[in-house]
C-alpha positions as CSV (number, residue, x, y, z in Angstrom):
1,M,-61.8,-30.6,-85.3
2,A,-58.7,-30.0,-83.3
3,T,-58.4,-27.0,-81.0
4,M,-55.9,-24.3,-81.7
5,N,-53.1,-24.1,-79.1
6,T,-53.4,-21.5,-76.4
7,T,-50.4,-19.4,-77.3
8,V,-51.3,-18.8,-80.9
9,K,-55.0,-18.2,-80.1
10,R,-53.9,-15.4,-77.7
11,W,-51.5,-14.1,-80.3
12,M,-54.2,-14.0,-82.9
13,A,-56.6,-12.3,-80.5
14,T,-54.0,-9.6,-80.0
15,G,-53.7,-9.1,-83.7
16,S,-50.8,-11.0,-85.2
17,S,-50.3,-8.7,-88.2
18,A,-50.3,-5.6,-86.0
19,T,-47.7,-6.9,-83.6
20,L,-45.2,-7.1,-86.5
21,L,-44.6,-3.3,-86.1
22,V,-42.1,-4.5,-83.4
23,G,-39.8,-5.2,-86.3
24,G,-39.6,-1.5,-87.0
25,L,-40.4,0.2,-83.7
26,V,-38.0,-2.0,-81.7
27,L,-35.1,-2.6,-84.1
28,G,-35.4,0.5,-86.2
29,A,-36.2,3.1,-83.6
30,P,-32.7,3.7,-82.2
31,A,-31.2,4.5,-85.7
32,A,-34.3,6.5,-86.7
33,V,-34.6,9.0,-83.9
34,A,-31.4,9.0,-81.9
35,A,-29.4,12.1,-82.4
36,P,-25.6,11.4,-82.9
37,D,-24.7,13.8,-80.0
38,D,-27.6,12.9,-77.7
39,A,-25.9,11.0,-75.0
40,A,-29.1,10.2,-73.0
41,C,-30.9,8.9,-76.1
42,L,-28.0,6.8,-77.2
43,R,-27.6,5.4,-73.7
44,A,-31.3,4.5,-73.5
45,S,-31.1,3.0,-77.0
46,G,-28.1,0.9,-76.1
47,Q,-29.7,-0.4,-72.9
48,F,-32.9,-1.3,-74.7
49,T,-31.2,-3.0,-77.6
50,S,-29.0,-5.0,-75.2
51,A,-32.0,-6.2,-73.3
52,L,-33.7,-7.3,-76.5
53,A,-30.7,-9.2,-77.6
54,G,-30.4,-10.9,-74.2
55,A,-34.0,-12.1,-74.6
56,G,-33.4,-13.5,-78.0
57,I,-35.1,-10.6,-79.8
58,T,-32.9,-9.8,-82.8
59,A,-33.3,-8.7,-86.4
60,V,-33.2,-12.3,-87.4
61,S,-35.7,-13.5,-84.8
62,V,-38.1,-10.7,-85.5
63,S,-38.0,-11.5,-89.2
64,Q,-38.7,-15.1,-88.5
65,L,-41.5,-14.2,-86.2
66,E,-42.9,-11.9,-88.8
67,Q,-42.9,-14.6,-91.5
68,A,-44.5,-17.1,-89.1
69,A,-47.2,-14.7,-88.1
70,E,-47.9,-13.7,-91.7
71,A,-48.3,-17.4,-92.6
72,V,-50.9,-17.7,-89.8
73,V,-52.8,-14.8,-91.2
74,V,-52.8,-16.2,-94.7
75,A,-53.8,-19.7,-93.6
76,E,-56.6,-18.3,-91.4
77,E,-58.0,-16.2,-94.3
78,Q,-58.0,-19.2,-96.6
79,F,-59.6,-21.5,-94.1
80,F,-62.4,-19.1,-93.1
81,A,-63.1,-18.2,-96.7
82,L,-63.7,-21.9,-97.4
83,T,-65.8,-22.4,-94.3
84,D,-67.9,-19.3,-94.9
85,A,-68.6,-20.4,-98.4
86,A,-69.6,-23.9,-97.3
87,A,-71.6,-23.2,-94.2
88,G,-72.0,-19.4,-93.9
89,E,-75.7,-19.4,-94.4
90,L,-76.2,-22.3,-92.0
91,E,-74.1,-20.5,-89.3
92,V,-76.4,-17.4,-89.7
93,Q,-79.4,-19.7,-89.1
94,L,-77.6,-21.2,-86.1
95,E,-77.1,-17.8,-84.5
96,A,-80.8,-17.1,-85.0
97,A,-81.7,-20.4,-83.4
98,W,-79.6,-19.6,-80.3
99,V,-81.5,-16.3,-80.0
100,E,-84.8,-18.1,-80.3
101,L,-83.7,-20.5,-77.6
102,E,-82.7,-17.7,-75.3
103,A,-86.1,-16.0,-75.8
104,A,-87.9,-19.3,-75.1
105,E,-86.0,-19.8,-71.9
106,T,-86.8,-16.3,-70.8
107,A,-90.5,-16.9,-71.5
108,E,-90.2,-20.3,-69.8
109,D,-92.0,-21.9,-72.8
110,P,-91.1,-25.7,-72.7
111,E,-92.4,-26.3,-76.3
112,A,-90.5,-23.4,-77.7
113,I,-87.4,-24.4,-75.9
114,A,-87.6,-28.0,-77.2
115,A,-88.2,-26.7,-80.8
116,A,-85.2,-24.3,-80.6
117,E,-82.9,-27.0,-79.2
118,A,-83.9,-29.4,-81.9
119,R,-83.3,-26.8,-84.6
120,I,-79.9,-26.1,-83.1
121,A,-78.9,-29.7,-83.1
122,D,-80.0,-30.1,-86.7
123,L,-78.1,-27.0,-87.8
124,E,-74.9,-28.1,-86.0
125,T,-75.1,-31.5,-87.7
126,A,-75.6,-29.8,-91.1
127,I,-72.6,-27.5,-90.4
128,E,-70.3,-30.4,-89.5
129,A,-71.3,-32.2,-92.7
130,A,-70.8,-29.1,-94.8
131,L,-67.3,-28.6,-93.3
132,D,-66.3,-32.2,-93.7
133,T,-64.6,-31.9,-97.1
134,P,-61.0,-32.7,-98.1
135,E,-60.4,-29.1,-99.2
136,I,-61.6,-27.6,-95.9
137,L,-59.8,-30.3,-93.8
138,A,-56.5,-29.6,-95.7
139,A,-57.0,-25.8,-95.1
140,E,-57.6,-26.5,-91.4
141,Q,-54.4,-28.6,-91.2
142,A,-52.5,-25.8,-92.9
143,L,-53.8,-23.4,-90.3
144,F,-52.7,-25.6,-87.4
145,D,-49.3,-26.1,-89.0
146,A,-48.8,-22.4,-89.3
147,T,-49.9,-21.7,-85.7
148,D,-47.5,-24.5,-84.5
149,A,-44.7,-22.8,-86.4
150,L,-45.5,-19.5,-84.8
151,D,-45.6,-21.1,-81.4
152,V,-42.1,-22.5,-82.0
153,Q,-40.8,-19.0,-82.9
154,L,-42.4,-17.6,-79.7
155,S,-40.9,-20.4,-77.6
156,M,-37.4,-19.4,-78.8
157,L,-37.7,-16.1,-76.9
158,T,-36.0,-16.5,-73.5
159,L,-38.5,-14.5,-71.5
160,D,-40.2,-14.6,-68.2
161,E,-42.6,-12.1,-66.8
162,A,-39.9,-10.1,-65.0
163,T,-37.8,-9.8,-68.1
164,A,-40.7,-8.8,-70.2
165,E,-41.6,-6.0,-67.8
166,R,-38.0,-4.8,-67.6
167,I,-37.8,-4.6,-71.4
168,L,-41.1,-2.7,-71.6
169,A,-39.7,-0.2,-69.0
170,L,-36.5,0.2,-71.1
171,F,-38.6,0.8,-74.2
172,Q,-40.6,3.5,-72.5
173,Q,-37.4,5.1,-71.2
174,F,-36.0,5.0,-74.8
175,L,-39.1,6.8,-76.1
176,A,-38.8,9.4,-73.3
177,A,-35.1,10.0,-73.8
178,C,-35.3,10.3,-77.6
179,D,-37.4,13.5,-77.7
180,A,-40.6,11.8,-76.7
181,A,-41.2,13.7,-73.4
182,G,-42.8,10.6,-72.0
183,T,-44.6,7.7,-73.6
184,G,-47.9,9.6,-73.9
185,T,-46.4,12.4,-76.1
186,P,-45.8,11.7,-79.8
187,I,-42.3,12.0,-81.2
188,T,-42.3,14.8,-83.7
189,T,-39.8,15.3,-86.5
190,P,-39.6,19.1,-87.0
191,V,-38.4,20.4,-90.3
192,A,-36.8,23.8,-90.6
193,V,-38.8,26.2,-93.0
194,P,-36.9,29.4,-93.9
195,A,-38.9,32.5,-92.8
196,P,-39.0,35.6,-95.0
197,V,-35.8,37.7,-94.6
198,A,-36.4,40.9,-92.8
199,P,-35.6,44.0,-94.8
200,A,-32.4,45.8,-93.9
201,A,-32.9,48.7,-91.6
202,P,-31.5,52.1,-92.8
203,V,-28.2,53.0,-91.0
204,P,-26.0,56.0,-91.1
205,V,-23.2,56.0,-93.6
206,V,-20.0,55.1,-91.9
207,T,-16.7,53.8,-93.0
208,A,-17.7,50.2,-92.3
209,P,-21.4,49.7,-92.9
210,T,-23.0,47.1,-90.7
211,P,-25.9,45.1,-92.3
212,A,-29.0,44.7,-90.2
213,P,-29.5,41.3,-88.6
214,V,-31.4,38.7,-90.7
215,A,-34.2,36.8,-89.1
216,A,-33.2,33.2,-88.3
217,P,-35.1,30.3,-89.9
218,V,-38.1,29.3,-87.8
219,P,-38.6,25.6,-87.5
220,A,-42.2,24.3,-88.0
221,A,-43.3,21.0,-86.7
222,V,-44.6,18.5,-89.1
223,P,-48.2,17.5,-88.2
224,V,-48.3,14.2,-86.4
225,A,-50.3,11.5,-88.0
226,P,-53.0,10.1,-85.8
227,V,-52.3,6.7,-84.4
228,V,-54.9,4.1,-83.4
229,T,-54.5,3.3,-79.7
230,A,-54.1,-0.4,-79.1
231,P,-56.1,-1.9,-76.2
232,E,-54.2,-2.8,-73.1
233,Q,-55.8,-6.3,-73.2
234,A,-57.1,-7.9,-76.3
235,A,-60.8,-8.8,-76.3
236,P,-61.8,-12.4,-77.1
237,M,-61.8,-13.1,-80.8
238,G,-65.1,-14.6,-82.1
239,M,-64.8,-17.6,-84.4
240,N,-67.3,-19.3,-86.7
241,P,-70.1,-21.0,-84.8
242,G,-70.0,-24.7,-84.9
243,L,-66.2,-25.0,-84.8
244,N,-64.1,-25.8,-81.8
245,M,-62.2,-22.5,-82.0
246,Q,-65.0,-20.2,-80.8
247,T,-63.2,-18.0,-78.4
248,A,-59.7,-16.8,-77.8
249,A,-57.7,-18.1,-74.9
250,T,-57.6,-16.3,-71.6
251,A,-54.6,-14.3,-70.5
252,H,-53.1,-16.9,-68.2
253,H,-50.7,-19.6,-69.5
254,E,-49.7,-17.4,-72.4
255,H,-46.1,-17.2,-73.5
256,P,-44.5,-14.0,-72.2
257,G,-43.3,-13.3,-75.7
258,A,-46.8,-12.6,-76.8
259,A,-47.4,-10.3,-73.9
260,L,-44.2,-8.5,-74.5
261,V,-44.9,-7.9,-78.2
262,A,-48.4,-6.6,-77.3
263,G,-47.0,-4.4,-74.6
264,L,-44.4,-3.0,-76.9
265,L,-47.1,-2.0,-79.3
266,A,-49.1,-0.4,-76.5
267,A,-46.1,1.6,-75.4
268,G,-45.2,2.5,-78.9
269,I,-48.4,4.2,-79.9
270,A,-46.7,7.4,-79.0
271,V,-44.7,7.1,-82.2
272,P,-46.5,8.8,-85.1
273,A,-47.4,6.7,-88.1
274,A,-45.0,8.6,-90.3
275,V,-42.1,7.9,-88.0
276,A,-43.2,4.2,-87.7
277,V,-43.2,3.9,-91.5
278,R,-39.7,5.5,-91.7
279,M,-38.5,3.0,-89.1
280,L,-39.8,0.1,-91.0
281,R,-38.2,1.4,-94.2
282,L,-34.9,1.8,-92.5
283,Q,-35.1,-1.7,-91.0
284,R,-36.5,-3.7,-94.0
285,H,-36.2,-1.3,-96.9
286,R,-39.9,-1.6,-97.6
287,P,-43.1,0.1,-96.3
């Protein structure tokens, strides 16, 4: 079987579906949280949006990137559903055989080592045969086609490492300027709740009675929904044993676009889930 290209393996290790929040956090955030009269917020928003456009990150490119990544997720699910059904039990046995081989090597038992190695070879042959079906091969090709299409979308982002770092810095400045108090503090959306009106205090009768002051409404902050923190560096992604897609690619040689998107998510975890959902709705008119 062919090997999945490096860029897409790294993207999938990061979590392709999760990275699509960029469509809302990046493109929807300025309109969602910038106050009309907040000069600092609007200035930071404008700088960030301009930097994105200069790198080829627009509403259209994000939409295309989202569609391509969703296609990878669907193709991956279909492919592994077929392989699990065809060779899932054999793969469990193969994992057990590798454990047996490790134990035999630790015990320095030549006979046990030879037996474990022979069992591994037999199981790998059986797995290859089980996976060699027209339906599975077609699903595999569909997966590679989808990953190639995603790689094309990533390559259209005109980014280098310096540009990616600059955009990340602008994004963090945007969060801080728009009521975030730094990238580690969640953006809250306070809603004013009227407080009970204080009773009027008795006053002497005069020609022009003066009513007692009324308590002003006290704003109450809406509870911030918990947000799962994204790891700074994605861990390798395990694949089905017996395939040539067993581990995710290392960080080097990845397209800067993948690193940028992952970094934007890492910086954007300060945005509460409720705000993120609102941003997505503003941008795409759907949850």
